[in-house]
C-alpha positions, 0 to 999 in steps of 0.5 A, a space after each residue: 335040775 340040769 339035763 344030763 350031758 354026754 361024756 364028750 361034752 363033759 370032757 370038753 367042759 373040763 378042758 375049757 375050765 382047765 385052760 381058763 384056770 391056767 390062763 388066770 393063774 399065769 396072769 396073776 403070777 405075772 409082773 403086773 399083778 404078782 398075787 397068786 391065785 387061791 382056788 376056793 373050793 370050801 368054806 375054809 378056803 373062802 375064809 382064808 381068801 377073805 383074810 389074805 385078800 391083799 396077798 392072794 387073789 381068790 378064784 371061784 369056779 361058779 356056774 350061773 346055770 347050775 348054781 355051783 359054788 355060788 354059796 361059797 362066793 356069797 360067804 366070801 362077800 359077807 366076810 371081806 372088809 370094805 375097801 375104804 377105811 371108816 375115815 375115808 368113807 366119812 370123807 367121801 360122804 362129806 365131800 362135794 357131790 359127784 355122780 357118774 352117769 351110767 345110762 340115759 332114759 327118756 320118760 314121757 312126762 318127765 323128760 330125760 332121766 340119767 341113772 348112775 352112781 353117787 361117787 362122792 357127797 350127797 345129792 339133794 332135790 333142787 340142788 344145782 349141779 354141772 353136767 358134762 363134758 359135752 361134745 363141744 367141751 363145755 359143762 351145762 348148769 342143771 337143777 335136780 327136780 327129783 331123785 328115785 332109788 329102787 323105784 321109790 322117790 327120795 329127797 337125797 342120795 348119798 355116796 355109794 347109792 345107785 339112783 336115777 335123777 330127773 332135771 328141770 328144763 335141760 333145753 337142747 342138752 343131751 346127756 350120754 353115758 360117761 358124763 359126770 354130774 358134780 358140784 360147781 366147786 369142782 374144777 371143770 375140765 375135759 381130757 382128749 389125751 392122757 398117759 397111762 402105764 399098761 400091762 398086756 394080758 394077751 396079744 395074739 401071735 406074740 406080735 408087737 403093739 406099736 404106735 397107731 394101735 386102736 382099741 376100746 378103753 374102759 375107765 370107770 363109766 367111760 367107754 370109748 375108742 382110743 389111739 396110741 400116739 406115743 409109747 416108750 417101747 413096743 410091747 407084747 404079751 406079759 410086758 409093760 410100757 408107758 403110753 399116750 392115748 387119745 380119745 377118737 370120738 369126744 373128750 371125756 373127764 378122766 382123773 389121774 390114778 384111775 384104773 383102765 382096761 383096754 381091749 381090741 379083739 383078742 388083745 387085752 391090757 390093764 393099767 393105770 392113768 398116770 397123767 391127764 392133759 386137762 383142757 379148761 372148759 366153760 360152764 353154760 348157764 341153764 336154759 330158762 323154762 318156756 
């Protein structure tokens, strides 16, 4: 059981909760979302939220400390339908393999291990893939030596599974979070600049965001500092603009249509990648084993 709280602390918690709810409802009513909030407080609300998920945005008042309302969230998750149709899921499973790198480990006796999500197709042991893009804007040919899922060895990993992969001799190649592993059948390219439609969720003091603004962008498993190099107008909280963003550290692989989140301190924005400026890359053969 949680410890009793003083009346002052309870008042402060109610105040913070109320302010948070007001901000969420304001954002969801804005022109970028236009899906009113549905505060889920009962099993009936959870069932209604699952039924109307395309027109209303469910909001759960949960606590990871006390466990309040977690059963409502679990009930809701058990009711919602998959985001992809059966045909789309079948097509994703039958496509060529693609894997998003979320983490990199070094294990004694096994070398470099990458962890992440199989986003398309099926990956098998001894399969040849390409990894990248590296800082020099190249992809490297690699061969999978072993696959583990939930700490157990597997012969293959299917679309939607989170797994760890080990490789035969990587040579001097050092993977990093944000890279992709994919079938050689895919087009290999990297992106230094891209265009996006963004909506400002929050910006302090109602000042304007201008060309030269820097922030950290999150696009799927890519996380990197970016610079706004062009925009069709200066914007502030609650406004939209089409902007051109440039990665400041190294090129990454970004696909058109991907969702993004941009932040810098208290400034937060969301949007969609609408155009990528592709840079053709070369594929470096795998280093021979010593």
